[in-house]
N, C-alpha and C positions, 0 to 999 in steps of 0.2 A: 480537422486541423486546429491547432491552437490559434486563436484569433484575438486581435486587439480590436475592441469596439470603441468608436469615438462618439462621445456625447455631442449633442447639438451645441451645448454651452456648459461651462462649469457650474457645479452646484455645491452648496455648503453641506455643510454637513447634517505518600501514605506512610505518610508514615513509613514504616519499614517494609521490606519485602515479606512475602508470605513464607512462613517456615513450617517446620514440623510436619503434620499430616498433609497440609496443602502441598508442601514441597515434594513429599513422597508421592502424592497423587499426580503431580505434574510430571515427575520423572517416569511414572508408570505410563502416562499417556505418550511421552516421548519414546518409550520403548515399544510402542505400537500395540498397546492393549486395546484392540478394536472392540472387544467385548464390553468395555466400559463406556463406549461412546453412545450418545443418544441419537434417536431418529430426528428428522426434521420437525415432525409434529411435536415431539417431546421438547425440542429446543424452543419452538414457538410458544408452547404452553408455559414453559419456564419463564421466558421473557415477558409474556403477558401477565404473569403474576406480579411483576415488579414495575412494568412500564407499558405505555401504549406501544403496540407493535403492529406494523402494517405489512400484510402479506400480499405480494404480487404473484400472479399465477398464470400459466399458459392455459388455453381453453381445455386441454386434456388433463390438466391438473398434475402433470408430471414435473414440469420445470417450475420451481418456486423460489422466491427470495423473501426474506423478512427484513424490514427496515425499522429502526428504533429512532424516532425523532429526538428523544432525550439525549441520545449519544451522537449529536451532530448529524443526524439523519444517516447513520451508518447502515450499510448492508451488513447485518450481523452474520447471516449464514444463508445457504442455498442448498438446493437438491435438484438432481435430474430425475428422481425416481418417486416423486409424490411424497405424501405425508409420512409413509413408513420407510422411506428411503434414507440413506445416509446423509448426514448433515455435514457440509464441507468446511464451514468457517470455524475458527478458533473462538470460543467464548470462555471467559474466566468466570465460571459460575459463582464461586464463593464471593468474589468481589461484586458482581452484579447484585446478588441477593443481600449483601451486607449494607448496600447503600453508602458505603464509605468512599471517601476520596483520599488519595494517597499523595505524599510528597513526590515530586518529580514527574510522575505520570500515573494516571489511573487507567490501567490497561484492560478495559472491558472486553476487548477483542473486536472482531468484525472483519469481513472480507473486503470492504471498501470503506476506508475512513478518510476524512478530509483533514489535511494539515496544510500549513503554510511554511515555507522556508524563507530564510536560512535558519538552520538549527544552531550552528556555531559561527565563530568569527566576530569581527567588529560590527557586523550588521545583523547579528543573531537576534531572534525574538524569543529564544528559550533561556536567556541569561539576563540578569538585571543590568540596567545601565551602569557603565563604568567597569564591568567585569574584565579582569585580566586572567583569572584562574578558571579555565574552562574544564571544570571537574564535575563529577556526578553530584557532588554535594551542592553545587550552585545551579544545577540544571533544573528547570521547571517548565513543563509544557503549559502554554497559556490556556486559561480556562475555556476560551472560545473555541479551541480545537481539542479540548480534553473532556470537559465536564458539562458544558452549557448545552441547553436544548435548542434545536432549530425548529422554527414554526412552519407548519404546512402553508404554502402560498396559495393553494386552491384545493378543493376536494380531489382526492386521488382517484385514479381509475384502476381497472384490473391489472394494468401493466405499467403504470407510470405514477410517480409521486414527486411533487416539486416542493422545495423548502427554501426558506430565506432566513438570514440572520444579519445583525449589525454588530460590529466589534471594533475595539481599539487595541492596537499593539504598539509597544515601544521597543526599539532595538537597543543594542549595547551602547551605541553612540548617543542615544537620547532622542532619536527621530521618532515622531508619532505617526501612526498610520490609522486613519479611519477607513474602515472597509465594510462594504456591503458584500455578503456572500450569498450566492444563489446556487442551488444544487438540485439537479433533477436525476432521479433514479429511474431507469427503464429496464424492464424485462424484454429481451430481444427475442424475436421469433428464431427458433433454432435453425430452420431451413435457410432463412435469410442470412444468419450469422455464418453458417457453413459455406454458403455461396460467396460471402465476402472474403472468406479465407481461401476459397478455391478448393474446397474439399467436399466429399460426401460422407454422411454419417455411417452408412452401412447399418450394422446392428448396434452401433454405439448409441448411447443416450447422452443428452447434453442439456446444460443450463447455461444461458448466456445473459449477462446483465451489464449495464454500464452506468457510470456516473458522468453527468455533464456539469462541469463546475465553472462558475464565473465569479471573478472578484472585480469589484468596482471601487475606484478611488472615490470615497465619499467625503474626503476632506477638501481643503482649500489650497494645498500645495502639491506640486508635481513630485512624484517619486523618481529620484535620480540616482545615477551611479555614485555620486559623491556622498549622498546621505543614506543610501541603502534602498534596495528594492525588494519586493516580495515575490514569491512564486507559488503556484498551486502545486501541492504535493499529495499524491494519493497513495495510500498504503493498504495492502491486503494482508491480513493475518490468517495463516492457515495451520492446520494440524501437522506436526512433524512426525517422522518415523525414522528408524535407523537407516532406512534405505532410500529416503527421499532425496532427490537431487534437484536443486534450482538450476535453471538453464537461462543464460544471458548471452545471446548472440552478439558478436562484435564485428566491425568492419576490419578486414585484414589490410595490412600495409605497414610501411616502415615507421619506426618510432620517431625518427627525426621530423617527419612530416605530420604524423597523426597523433603523436604523443603516446604515453603508456597504454598498454592494452587494458589494464584494469587498475583501479584504485582499491587496494586491499589493506589500507593502513588506518582505517577509522578507529579501531579498538586494538591496535597492534596488528602486525602482519599476520595474514591468514596462513596457517601451516600448510605445507605442500600436500598432505594427505587429505585436505579439505577443499582444495581449489586447484583445478587443472584448466589451463587454456590450451585448446587444441583445434586447429582448422576452423577458426571463426566462431568457436563456442566456448563459453565459460561454464564449467561444471562445478557447482558449489554445494557442499554438503549441508543439508537442511534437516538436521536431526534434533534441533532444539537443545543441544547439550553443550555448546561452546559459543560464547558471545563474539560473533564475527560479522563483518559487513563488507560488501564489495560494491563497486560502482563503475559505470562506463560514461565517458565524456561525450559531448556532442559530436566530436570527430569520429568516435568509435561506435556510438549507439545505433541500434536499428529499432524500428517501431514495434518490436515484439519481444517478449520474454516468457518464461513459463517454469514449469516444474513437472516432475513425474514421481509418483508414489506407487511403487509396485505392490505394496502391502494393501492398498485400497483400490488398486486397478484404476488409478485416477491420473489423467493427463490434464494439466491446467495451462492455459495460455492467456496472456495479457497483451492486448494491443492498445495503442494510445496514439494521440496526436503528436507528431514530431515534425515541426515546421522546418522546411528546407532553409538552410542558410543561417539559422539562429545559432549564435555562439555564446551568448551571455546566459549562463545558468548559475544560480546562487550557490555559493560554496558553503557546505555545512560542516566542514572539518572543525573540530573543537580546538581552535588555536587562532591567534591573531594572524591574518592571512596577507601574503604578498599580493595575491590576486583573488579578491572576493567574488569574482564572476567566472572562475574556472571550476565550476561545480559539475556534478554528475547529472545525467538524464535518467538513467535506470539504476536502481539499487536493489540488492537483496540482502536482507538481514537475517542472521540465524541467532536465535535467542540462546541464552545460557547464563550461568551465574556471573554477576558483575564483580563479586568478591570471592576469594577462596572459601569454599565450604558453604557459600550462600545458595539461595534458591533463585531460579530464573524468574523473569517477569511472568512467563507463561507456564510451560514453554510453547513456542510457536516459531514459525519462520515467516518472512514477509517478501512480497514482490511489490516494488515501489516504482512509480514514474513521476516525473516533474515537468512542469511547463518552463519555458524560458523566464528569465527575470522580467518583471512587469514594470516597465518605465512609463507609468500612467499619469497623464494629466488629470486634474479633477474632473470627475464624471466619466472618464474612460474606463473600459473594462478589458479583461483578458479571460479567455476560456480555455479549458483543458478537458479532454474526454479520455476516460480510462475504461476499457471494456475487459471483463473477466469471462473466460470460457472454461467450463469444466466438461470433460469427456470421460465417460466410463463405459465399459463393455468388453467385448472380446479383444484379446491382445492384438490380433492381426488388424483390427480396425484402428485401435489406438496407435499402432506402429505406422500404419498408412498415414494417419493424420499428422503424426510427429514428423515423418519424412517430408510431407508436403509443406508443412509450415515452418519447421525448424531445420530441415535438411539433414536430420540424423535419425537413426533407428532407436528403438527401445533397448536393443542389445548394446548399442554404443553408450547410451546413457547409463545403463546398469554396470558397465565395465569401465567407465571413465576414471573413477576414483580408485586409489590403491586399496 
């Protein structure tokens, strides 16, 4: 559960997009050229050539994740099949190897990366103070959640690594936030994870990991609705394919009482051939070829989302802490907002060119979850847990897991979009 922790007493305190050959390579990956993809061991070797990389592994060596402290302790990728198995996370190899930082965002990749919201609006921390033009030209991811390293808080074990960082953020209205960030990455026992979901694996293999994220108000002033609040925002970047579908369940009910089923207006309305809402499920095309984004509100969100990629025989599920009764979620729409706390809980982003003829950031797609807005007194904390499950194996086992957790079959997923 997302929790607010009360302290005993207050305490003080790129340039351009990649083009040419890189763009062609990115589009090839989006087209599902699995033969170009590296194994988990190859990805680990690549990362270790450029940065410290920490591998967490199950006793049998099949379930593994790799964490890079230099990239805010991101889980960069994972596998359910050992060193020679497929690597599930999106990694932007050219950018990692270049050592370059870019204007706007430096999208190294990663299956679990730490951000803070809000992104847009009068309380945004991604735009400079005084901004009224919420355009890509003015957008800048703060270094503390883009390019700065997080320190190991203690020696890591085979299955857990803890990190911490101190940072300062300033929002559009000029409010300063002094923040302590604590982040623990855990590799979860697959049998325990399956039991938590109420499923059995059968002949499927799995890798399951989570990030446990805590932010603490390290300043001297309370974070309030009037001056802006922050939220924990976890984003997973995954490899797209022409047939991948992101899956976001929603609570069914009338719009007058629950509000819209989906927010699909982040980057212009999502075309109907890319988004279908049916019987409590949003089906969203995750091909990395068109920049689109969707979200569900606290009234509609459920504590699970996922995706299915039939080209890789990969079912992905994300579960997270969704506190009962929480209604204030920061609003990340790129505009001055009438209600800055009418934000989304779950988001999915599909990458694509931001300008006609341009290259995508990746390409990749994302599954994202957020905590409620953190109205913290000095010394108080808020936590948010985000757990990623990958299942691969026989279709009948993946179908059974999808039915048990999402209430839909693989056939329904594959036939949902036009």
